[in-house]
N, C-alpha and C positions, 0 to 999 in steps of 0.2 A: 702507530707512532707512540713512543713513550711520552708520558707527561710527568713533569716534576711534581713532587708532593707539595701540598699546600700548607703544610705545617712543619715545624722543625723536627718533630718526632724525637726518638731517642738518640739520634745521631748528632744532635746539636748543630754544628756548623755544616754537617754533611748528611742531610736526610736522603737516604737511598742514593748517595753518591753525587747529589746536587749541592754545590757550594752556595751557602746562604747569601753571600755578598755578590753573587753574579746575577746578571739578568738572564733568565732562562728563556730559551727559544728552542724547543726540542726538534731535533732533526730525525727524519726517518732512516738516515744512513748510519746504522750501527748494528752490532750483533753481540752475542755473548762472548766473553773471554773463555779461552780453553780452561778446562778444569785444572786447578792447581797453579794457575798463572800467578807469578809474583810481579806485582805492579811496582817495579823498582826503577823506572826510567821516565824522565820528563824530556820531551822532544820539543824544541823551539823551532818555529817556522816563521816565514813572512809571507804576506799576501796583500794584494790590492787589485781591485777590478774596476775598470781595466788597469793594467799595470801602471803604477805611478799616480793614479788618481785616488784621492782620499776623501772620506767624508760621506760617501753614499751608502746605500743599503745593499749593494750588489753582493758583498761577501755573505751577508746573512741570507740573501736569496739563494746563493749558490749552495750553501750548506743545508738549506731546507727544500731544495729542488724546485725553487720558484723563480729562478733567473730567466729573464726574457732573452733568449739566445739571439734574437734579432736586434737587440737594443744597441749593440756596438759591434763593429767588425771583428774585434778580438774574440768575442764570445763564440764565433763560429769555430774557432780552433779548440774550444773546450766543450762544444755542444754535446749534451747528454751525459756529461761527467757527473757521477754521484760520489761525493766525498763529504767528509765531516771532520770536525775536530772537537775536542772537549771544550776548549776555551778560545776566545778571541779577544785581544786587547787592542782597543782603538787608539788612535794617536793621542787622544786626551786622557787616556788611562781607563776609560770605561770598559768594564768587563762583562762579556757575554759567555754563556755556557749553552752548548748544543746537545751534548751527550753526557749521561751520567758517567762519572769516573769508574763506577763499578762495571760499566760496559765497555765494549771495544769500539772505538771510533775508527773512521777510515781516513787516516791522515798521513801515514808513513809510506805506504806502498812497499815495493820490494826493498828490503832493508835488513841490516844486521848490526848488532852492537853487543859488546862483551861476550862474544862467542855464541850469541843466539840470533837466529833469523826471525823474520816476521815481527818487527817491533810493535806493530799494532796490538799484538797479543798481550803485551805486558808493559805498555807505556801509556802516558797521559800526554796528549798533544796540546800545545799552546800556539796559536797563530797570532802574530803581531802585525797590525796594519802597517805595511811598509813595503819597501822594494829592496831586493837583495843588492848589497853594495852601498846602499844609502844609510844614513844615520837614523836612529830611532829617538823618540822623544823621552825627556826626563820622566814624564807622567807614566810612560809605559814601563820604565824600569821600577818606578815606585810601586806600580801594580804587581809586577813580578816579585818584588821584594816582600810583599805580603802574601801573594797567592802561593808561591813555591813552598814556604814554610808551612802554610796551612795544608797543602797537599801532603807534605812529608809527615805531618802529625797523624794523618789517617792512613797513608800507604807507606810501605817500607822503601822509600826512595834512596837509592844508592848512587844514581848517575843522572846527569843532565847533559844533553848534547843537542846540536843543531841537526836539522834535516840533512844538511851537507855532510855531516859526520857519519850518519847512519846509512846514507845512500850516496857515497862519494862517486863523482863522475856523472851521476844522474840528476842530483839536486845541488843547488848552490845557496840555499837560504838557511838562516837569515842573512848570511854573507858578511863581508868585511866591515860593513858599517855597524855591526852589532858589537857592543863593548862587553866582552866576556869578563875581563878582569874587574870591571866596575860591578857587574852582577855578582861575581864571586865575593867581592869585598862587602857588598850590601847584604848578601845572604850569610856570610861568615862560614860557608861550608868548606870542608876540606878540599884542597885543589885536586885530590885524586878522584873526586866525583865528576870532574870536568874533563873534556877532551884534552889530551896533552898539549896539542898545538895552540890552544887558546889561552892557557894559563901559564905554562912554563916557558 
C-alpha cells in the first residue's frame, strides 16, 4: 500500500502527487499510469453507501477494501468490488485523497473521452458524496472550485467531464442534479473544456 509523504518536499502543494489540503487515506487499489500518459482529464462521479445515505464511513471503507459486506443488504450487490478514486468530497466540503494523482486510480472502468479509451490511464477521479439526479451542496462546489485549479496547476488539464459522459449508457453520475454551468462559472474555465451538453 502506498503511503503519502509526511513532508511537503519539493512539490509544495503536491508532494509525490498527494494534495496537501486533502485528508490522506491511502488505498491499495491503484497502479502505475502507462508510460507517457498525459493527465489531462478530470472525471466527476457521485457515490453514497448505501445509496442515498450520507455521513457514514462506508465510502472510505469501500476504497480501502474494509467495507463490511454484511452490514447492509445493498452491499451484497457490490461484494468483493475493488475500486478507488483520487479524491472524495463529502457533503460538508471535506476533502479526502486515496491515491496519488501521479498514479492510476480505479474509478472510470470501461470508458472513452476525446478519442481515447481507458480513461483511468490519464484522468484524475473526484467522487462527490451524493446520489445521481439529486442536488449537491454548496460546500462541495466550493471545494471543487479550489481543488480543480490546484490540479490544473500541476497537471495539463484540458477537459472535465462526468462519469456519465465518459461511459454513456453504463453510468449516470453525477447526474442531472449537478450544476455544471455553476462550476464552469466558478472555475472560469473555457466552455470547450466541458462536455457540450452541460454548458452550451
